[in-house]
VOKE-525078 format. One record per residue (C-alpha): x, y, z; residue number from 1. Coordinates in steps of 0.02 Angstrom, whole numbers, plus 32768, in hexadecimal, padded with zeros to 4 digits. Layout:
<nodes>
NODE px py pz k
NODE X Y Z NUM
...
</nodes>
This chain:
<nodes>
NODE px py pz k
NODE AA23 B23A 3E44 1
NODE AA72 B2BC 3DCF 2
NODE AA77 B379 3DF4 3
NODE A9F3 B3DA 3D89 4
NODE AA47 B451 3D10 5
NODE AA30 B50A 3D30 6
NODE A9AE B51F 3CA9 7
NODE A947 B49C 3D05 8
NODE A951 B4FC 3DA4 9
NODE A8FF B593 3D50 10
NODE A885 B54D 3CDD 11
NODE A824 B5BA 3C65 12
NODE A782 B5B3 3CD4 13
NODE A7E0 B601 3D67 14
NODE A82D B683 3D01 15
NODE A77A B6B6 3CB7 16
NODE A740 B6BE 3D69 17
NODE A7D2 B725 3DA1 18
NODE A7BA B79E 3D0C 19
NODE A6FC B7A8 3D2F 20
NODE A712 B7D3 3DE0 21
NODE A784 B85D 3DB3 22
NODE A712 B8A2 3D2F 23
NODE A684 B8A3 3DB7 24
NODE A6F0 B8FB 3E34 25
NODE A71B B97D 3DAE 26
NODE A666 B992 3D78 27
NODE A631 B9A7 3E2A 28
NODE A6BA BA2D 3E48 29
NODE A686 BA8B 3DB1 30
NODE A5CB BA82 3DE2 31
NODE A5F4 BAB9 3E8D 32
NODE A658 BB4B 3E43 33
NODE A5CE BB7C 3DCA 34
NODE A549 BB92 3E56 35
NODE A4D9 BC24 3E57 36
NODE A4F4 BCD3 3EA5 37
NODE A508 BCFC 3F63 38
NODE A451 BD09 3F7D 39
NODE A400 BD9B 3FCE 40
NODE A383 BE1A 3F76 41
NODE A371 BEBF 3F35 42
NODE A3B5 BF4F 3F9A 43
NODE A43C BEE5 3FE4 44
NODE A4F6 BF16 3FF0 45
NODE A565 BE8E 3FA4 46
NODE A612 BE8B 3FF0 47
NODE A6A9 BE45 3F8E 48
NODE A756 BE1F 3FD3 49
NODE A7EA BE3C 3F66 50
NODE A88F BE15 3FB2 51
NODE A936 BDF1 3F5B 52
NODE A984 BE20 3EB8 53
NODE A914 BE6B 3E2F 54
NODE A90F BDE8 3DB3 55
NODE A888 BD97 3D41 56
NODE A847 BD2E 3DCE 57
NODE A81A BDCC 3E30 58
NODE A7D2 BE14 3D8E 59
NODE A75A BD8A 3D75 60
NODE A720 BD86 3E28 61
NODE A6FA BE38 3E26 62
NODE A6A0 BE2D 3D86 63
NODE A63D BDA0 3DBE 64
NODE A618 BDF7 3E61 65
NODE A5DB BE99 3E08 66
NODE A570 BE24 3D90 67
NODE A51D BDD7 3E27 68
NODE A4F7 BE7C 3E7B 69
NODE A4AD BEBA 3DD8 70
NODE A43B BE28 3DC0 71
NODE A400 BE30 3E71 72
NODE A3E4 BEF3 3E6F 73
NODE A450 BF11 3EFE 74
NODE A467 BFBD 3F3F 75
NODE A51C BFBC 3F37 76
NODE A5C3 BF4C 3F29 77
NODE A64C BF62 3FA7 78
NODE A6FB BF2A 3F6E 79
NODE A762 BF0C 4001 80
NODE A813 BF27 3FBC 81
NODE A8C4 BEFF 3FFA 82
NODE A942 BEF2 3F6B 83
NODE A9F6 BF1D 3F4B 84
NODE A9D7 BF2D 3E9A 85
NODE A9DD BEB8 3E01 86
NODE A9BD BEB4 3D45 87
NODE A984 BF4B 3CE6 88
NODE A91A BEE6 3C6F 89
NODE A8B1 BEA0 3CFB 90
NODE A8AC BF45 3D58 91
NODE A865 BF97 3CB7 92
NODE A7E1 BF13 3C9D 93
NODE A7AE BF25 3D5E 94
NODE A7A7 BFE7 3D45 95
NODE A73C BFDA 3CA9 96
NODE A6C5 BF57 3D01 97
NODE A6B0 BFC7 3D97 98
NODE A689 C069 3D26 99
NODE A60F C004 3CC0 100
NODE A5B4 BFB9 3D5B 101
NODE A4F6 BFDC 3D68 102
NODE A502 BFDF 3E21 103
NODE A570 C050 3E8D 104
NODE A61F C005 3EAF 105
NODE A676 C038 3F53 106
NODE A731 C012 3F64 107
NODE A764 C004 401A 108
NODE A81E BFE8 4043 109
NODE A81C BF78 40D6 110
NODE A84C BF27 4152 111
NODE A8C5 BF8F 41B7 112
NODE A96C BF80 417E 113
NODE A92B BF5E 40C9 114
NODE A958 BFC1 4031 115
NODE A914 BFF2 3F8A 116
NODE A9C7 C007 3F34 117
NODE A9F0 C013 3E77 118
NODE A965 BFC8 3E1C 119
NODE A8F6 BFD0 3EB6 120
NODE A8FD C087 3EB1 121
NODE A8B1 C08E 3E0B 122
NODE A824 C018 3E46 123
NODE A801 C07A 3EDF 124
NODE A7F6 C11D 3E7A 125
NODE A782 C0C8 3DFF 126
NODE A6FD C0A8 3E8B 127
NODE A664 C111 3E90 128
NODE A68D C11C 3F4A 129
NODE A745 C10A 3F85 130
NODE A75E C0E9 403D 131
NODE A7F1 C0AF 40AE 132
NODE A7FF C05C 4156 133
NODE A875 C09F 41DC 134
NODE A929 C077 41C9 135
NODE A91E C051 4110 136
NODE A97C C0AB 4084 137
NODE A967 C0CF 3FCB 138
NODE A9DD C108 3F3C 139
NODE AA88 C0D3 3EFA 140
NODE AA38 C0BE 3E49 141
NODE AAC8 C0D9 3DDA 142
NODE AAD7 C05B 3D54 143
NODE AB6C BFE3 3D5C 144
NODE ABB3 BF61 3CEB 145
NODE AB9D BEA2 3CF1 146
NODE AC31 BE89 3D64 147
NODE ABFD BF19 3DD0 148
NODE AC7C BF8D 3D7B 149
NODE AC63 C041 3D48 150
NODE AC2B C04F 3C93 151
NODE ACA3 C0B0 3C2C 152
NODE AC96 C122 3B97 153
NODE ABFF C153 3B2C 154
NODE AB9F C0AF 3B62 155
NODE AB9F C0F7 3C17 156
NODE AB55 C19A 3BE4 157
NODE AAD6 C146 3B76 158
NODE AA90 C0CF 3BFE 159
NODE AAA2 C151 3C8B 160
NODE AA44 C1D5 3C2B 161
NODE A9B8 C151 3BFF 162
NODE A9A3 C127 3CB2 163
NODE A9A2 C1DD 3CE6 164
NODE A919 C201 3C68 165
NODE A8B3 C16E 3CAA 166
NODE A8C2 C196 3D66 167
NODE A8A3 C250 3D4F 168
NODE A806 C226 3CEE 169
NODE A7CB C1AF 3D7B 170
NODE A7EB C238 3E00 171
NODE A795 C2C8 3D9F 172
NODE A70A C24D 3D83 173
NODE A6DE C254 3E3C 174
NODE A721 C2F6 3E67 175
NODE A7C0 C2B1 3EC0 176
NODE A867 C2FA 3ED0 177
NODE A8A7 C2DD 3E1A 178
NODE A952 C333 3E3A 179
NODE A97F C2B3 3ECC 180
NODE A942 C229 3E5C 181
NODE A9BA C25F 3DC9 182
NODE AA4C C274 3E54 183
NODE AA29 C1C0 3E90 184
NODE AA4B C185 3DDC 185
NODE AADF C1F3 3DAF 186
NODE AB35 C1FE 3E52 187
NODE AAF5 C164 3EAC 188
NODE AAB1 C1CB 3F43 189
NODE AA44 C170 3FC3 190
NODE A9CE C1A6 404B 191
NODE A97D C15C 40E4 192
NODE A8C5 C151 4108 193
NODE A8CC C201 416A 194
NODE A930 C254 40E3 195
NODE A8C9 C212 4056 196
NODE A826 C252 40A1 197
NODE A86A C2F4 40CA 198
NODE A8B3 C302 4011 199
NODE A80C C2D3 3FC4 200
NODE A854 C235 3F7F 201
NODE A7D0 C1CB 3FD1 202
NODE A720 C1F3 400C 203
NODE A71B C1A1 40AC 204
NODE A786 C15E 4140 205
NODE A723 C0CB 4192 206
NODE A756 C05A 421B 207
NODE A6E3 BFD0 41E3 208
NODE A66C BF9A 4155 209
NODE A5D1 BFD7 41BD 210
NODE A611 C081 41DC 211
NODE A638 C093 412A 212
NODE A58B C062 40F0 213
NODE A543 C0E1 4170 214
NODE A5B6 C173 4134 215
NODE A593 C14E 407C 216
NODE A4D4 C140 4093 217
NODE A47D C1CC 4034 218
NODE A510 C1F0 3FC0 219
NODE A4E6 C216 3F0E 220
NODE A54E C1B8 3E8A 221
NODE A551 C1BC 3DD3 222
NODE A550 C11C 3D7A 223
NODE A573 C0F5 3CC0 224
NODE A505 C158 3C4E 225
NODE A4F5 C1E9 3CCD 226
NODE A475 C192 3D2D 227
NODE A46F C1D0 3DE2 228
NODE A451 C15A 3E70 229
NODE A43E C188 3F26 230
NODE A498 C10A 3F9C 231
NODE A423 C0B0 4019 232
NODE A4A1 C04D 407D 233
NODE A48A C077 4135 234
NODE A408 BFF0 4157 235
NODE A42A BF77 40C5 236
NODE A445 BEC3 40E5 237
NODE A4FB BE8D 40C2 238
NODE A515 BDFB 4047 239
NODE A5C9 BDB2 4044 240
NODE A5F9 BD71 3F93 241
NODE A69B BD19 3FB2 242
NODE A702 BCBD 3F37 243
NODE A6B8 BC1B 3EF6 244
NODE A720 BB75 3EFC 245
NODE A76B BB88 3E45 246
NODE A79F BC40 3E6E 247
NODE A7F4 BC11 3F0B 248
NODE A840 BB7D 3EB8 249
NODE A87E BBE2 3E2F 250
NODE A8C7 BC67 3E9F 251
NODE A92A BBDE 3EF1 252
NODE A971 BB92 3E4B 253
NODE A974 BC31 3DE8 254
NODE AA1A BC4F 3E30 255
NODE AAB5 BC43 3DB9 256
NODE AB1E BBD3 3E1E 257
NODE AA8C BB5B 3E2F 258
NODE AA66 BB5E 3D79 259
NODE AB18 BB35 3D4F 260
NODE AB1C BAAB 3DCC 261
NODE AA78 BA5F 3D81 262
NODE AAC3 BA64 3CD1 263
NODE AB70 BA15 3D0A 264
NODE AB29 B98F 3D77 265
NODE AA9F B96A 3CF6 266
NODE AB1D B958 3C6D 267
NODE AB8B B8EA 3CD4 268
NODE AB03 B882 3D08 269
NODE AACC B85C 3C53 270
NODE AB84 B82E 3C33 271
NODE AB8A B7B2 3CB7 272
NODE AAE0 B768 3C75 273
NODE AB2D B75C 3BCC 274
NODE ABC6 B701 3C0E 275
NODE AB56 B68D 3C7B 276
NODE AAC1 B664 3C18 277
NODE AA34 B621 3C7E 278
NODE AA56 B685 3D1E 279
NODE A9BF B6ED 3D09 280
NODE A9D4 B75E 3D9A 281
NODE AA61 B7CB 3D5B 282
NODE A9FF B7DE 3CB8 283
NODE A962 B81C 3D1B 284
NODE A9C6 B88A 3D83 285
NODE AA27 B8D4 3CF4 286
NODE A989 B8FA 3C94 287
NODE A937 B945 3D31 288
NODE A9D4 B9B0 3D4C 289
NODE A9DC B9ED 3C9F 290
NODE A925 BA1F 3C96 291
NODE A937 BA7C 3D36 292
NODE A9CB BACB 3CFB 293
NODE A974 BB09 3C61 294
NODE A8DE BB3B 3CCA 295
NODE A953 BBA7 3D38 296
NODE A9A4 BBF9 3C98 297
NODE A8F8 BC23 3C5B 298
NODE A8EC BCAF 3CDB 299
NODE A9A2 BCE3 3CD5 300
NODE A9F8 BD43 3C4F 301
NODE AA75 BCCF 3C06 302
NODE AAE5 BCA8 3B70 303
NODE AABB BC14 3AFF 304
NODE AB76 BC02 3AD4 305
NODE AB98 BBDD 3B92 306
NODE AB17 BB54 3B89 307
NODE AB5B BB07 3AF1 308
NODE AC0B BB0F 3B38 309
NODE ABD3 BABB 3BD9 310
NODE AB7B BA29 3B79 311
NODE AC0E BA17 3B07 312
NODE AC83 BA0A 3B97 313
NODE AC29 B96F 3BD3 314
NODE AC22 B922 3B23 315
NODE ACDF B92F 3B25 316
NODE ACE9 B8E6 3BD4 317
NODE AC7F B850 3B98 318
NODE ACE7 B833 3AF9 319
NODE AD7C B831 3B68 320
NODE AD41 B78B 3BBE 321
NODE AD38 B73A 3B10 322
NODE ADBF B787 3AA8 323
NODE AE72 B785 3ADF 324
NODE AEAE B837 3AC0 325
NODE AF2F B83A 3B4A 326
NODE AEC8 B8C0 3BAD 327
NODE AEAC B93A 3B1A 328
NODE ADED B921 3B1B 329
NODE ADE2 B936 3BD5 330
NODE AE50 B9D3 3BD2 331
NODE ADDE BA18 3B49 332
NODE AD43 B9EA 3BB0 333
NODE AD8F BA4B 3C48 334
NODE ADAD BAE5 3BE5 335
NODE AD05 BADB 3B94 336
NODE ACB5 BAD5 3C3C 337
NODE AD18 BB68 3C7C 338
NODE ACEF BBD2 3BE2 339
NODE AC34 BBA4 3BE5 340
NODE AC24 BBC6 3CA6 341
NODE AC74 BC72 3C8B 342
NODE AC09 BC9A 3BF0 343
NODE AB6B BC4D 3C38 344
NODE AB35 BCEF 3C8F 345
NODE ABB4 BD6E 3C50 346
NODE AB67 BE1F 3C43 347
NODE AAF5 BE06 3CDD 348
NODE AB10 BE68 3D7C 349
NODE AB87 BE14 3DFA 350
NODE AB01 BDC7 3E63 351
NODE AAC1 BD69 3DCB 352
NODE AB5E BD2F 3D8A 353
NODE ABA3 BC7A 3DA1 354
NODE AC36 BC7B 3E21 355
NODE ACDF BC6E 3DD5 356
NODE AD15 BC01 3E62 357
NODE AC8B BB86 3E43 358
NODE ACB6 BB7C 3D8E 359
NODE AD6B BB57 3DA8 360
NODE AD4D BAE2 3E3B 361
NODE ACCE BA76 3DD0 362
NODE AD3B BA77 3D3E 363
NODE ADD3 BA40 3DA9 364
NODE AD6C B9B8 3E02 365
NODE AD29 B96F 3D5E 366
NODE ADCE B97A 3D0A 367
NODE AE1A B914 3D9A 368
NODE AD90 B892 3D93 369
NODE ADA4 B875 3CDA 370
NODE AE55 B869 3CEC 371
NODE AE48 B7EE 3D7C 372
NODE ADCC B786 3D10 373
NODE AE38 B78D 3C7A 374
NODE AECB B758 3CD7 375
NODE AE73 B6BC 3D18 376
NODE AE28 B68E 3C73 377
NODE AED4 B69B 3C1D 378
NODE AF20 B62C 3CB1 379
NODE AE96 B5B1 3CA8 380
NODE AE9B B59A 3BE7 381
NODE AF53 B567 3BFE 382
NODE AF31 B4E3 3C78 383
NODE AEEB B450 3C0F 384
NODE AF81 B45A 3B99 385
NODE AFED B432 3C2F 386
NODE AF7F B3B3 3C7A 387
NODE AF70 B354 3BD8 388
NODE AEDE B31F 3B6E 389
NODE AEB6 B283 3BCB 390
NODE AE85 B2F1 3C62 391
NODE AE00 B347 3C00 392
NODE ADB3 B2CB 3B89 393
NODE AD22 B278 3BE2 394
NODE AD01 B2FD 3C61 395
NODE AC5C B359 3C6B 396
NODE AC49 B416 3C4E 397
NODE ABAE B485 3C51 398
NODE AB72 B4ED 3BB6 399
NODE AB7B B5A2 3BD4 400
NODE AB29 B5D6 3B2A 401
NODE AAD4 B57C 3AA7 402
NODE AB39 B4F8 3A44 403
NODE AAF1 B4F5 399F 404
NODE AB70 B4B1 3975 405
NODE ABEE B52B 39C1 406
NODE ABED B591 3A5D 407
NODE AC3D B594 3B09 408
NODE AC3C B512 3B9B 409
NODE AC7D B527 3C4D 410
NODE ACFD B4AF 3C9B 411
NODE AD64 B4C6 3D3A 412
NODE AD4A B57C 3D47 413
NODE AD6D B5A7 3C95 414
NODE AD15 B5C3 3BF6 415
NODE AD3C B553 3B5A 416
NODE AD0C B565 3AA7 417
NODE ACA6 B4CD 3A79 418
NODE AC54 B474 39EC 419
NODE ABD1 B3E7 39F1 420
NODE ABE2 B348 399B 421
NODE AB2F B349 396F 422
NODE AA8C B39F 3995 423
NODE AA89 B43D 39FF 424
NODE AAA2 B458 3ABA 425
NODE AA47 B4E2 3B1C 426
NODE AA95 B550 3BAA 427
NODE AA9F B4F3 3C49 428
NODE AAA3 B449 3BFF 429
NODE AB30 B3D6 3C2C 430
NODE ABA2 B38A 3BA6 431
NODE AC32 B309 3B9C 432
NODE ACD3 B33E 3B51 433
NODE AD05 B2BD 3AC8 434
NODE AD9D B31C 3A73 435
NODE AE12 B3AD 3A7B 436
NODE AE44 B40B 39E0 437
NODE AEBC B492 3A13 438
NODE AE58 B501 3A80 439
NODE ADAC B4C3 3A47 440
NODE AD55 B437 3A99 441
NODE ACDD B3B5 3A38 442
NODE AC48 B383 3AAD 443
NODE ABAE B322 3AA7 444
NODE AB1B B337 3B1F 445
NODE AB22 B2CA 3BBA 446
NODE AAA7 B234 3BB1 447
NODE AA1A B249 3C21 448
NODE AA1B B1D3 3CBF 449
NODE A989 B160 3CE9 450
NODE A90A B109 3C7F 451
</nodes>
């Protein structure tokens, strides 16, 4: 009994079922992620937990959390904040959302040992109520460049003065210490929780959430439109509105190194699929990886030129396997991958940039892989001429691409350019070699066995 070709082992019906299962899983995840609000009722206090870098994921989460509190007529929203800083663009959007909220927003720097540094200082100062837990700190809000370096010249003055204007306006809006706030931006000063309370940087120092709600109870705050609201938080029910599945998943993959790996591995998998038609798993993995990579980039500031260079690098790697360029295409692919990785997140803060070590390591590894494959392909292509035509004619090969009439077949670990004598051959079908013309094989479809 003959062995079934590759295409028979993965028939169309199975591919359809596999694709359908993936679609159902994706729809289920989206449905779960789009579930309703946290529950509760009017007068509750909604608690959000914002930890990590200030980025578009945090921005979307806080926006959704405030929306839910407004829809359910909550008495207040508490944002538990612990951040080293992050993107100015996301920070600005968070600040604007807090200022426009129709319910009071309390920013609480916690847990002990946490911080509201850099962009976190602006977010804390924008809260209708600002508080800190013991052993926390706030400040060090001077703007820096994309690599963490000091911005020089007129650009530094422009960005610094704009940041000072914003933080002073936030401090004055709530009668807090505007001079200290300006100093935090111009001179990167910081304060611990005790100092911040004494300097009137924050309103309360609270060891836990319940104590904060007790202290803030009865305080009057002014919302957008000069509407005065008296906080009633001491006896309010607490509703925790944590990140949903999609937000948590995004926060994991919305990391520059992961996005770069997803784009690189996805492109490599598609190259493998193109060179091995019928092996559906590399293709499926490649498409999923690329989609996740672009999904991650959707919440990260990135450079389209970097994406184009990364994809172009893998096109060059793929061409190297079919065109004998003596390594020129492979070297070009490695250079393109390095440039793409460096440009992908250039201009972002250091914590939101692709690691240079990862870029160079990936380029070196892929370059070595392509070189290894290339050397073996060249060596294999030279072997039949030494063996003699009689050792090739009559042997069987497997089509690796459609032969209609020309394409590629696989024989003894090597790819051959081939042409059918008649008809067409699909990837995965076996063929018989009938003639060798230089480096091109003449083939015909293998007769089927059995009656």
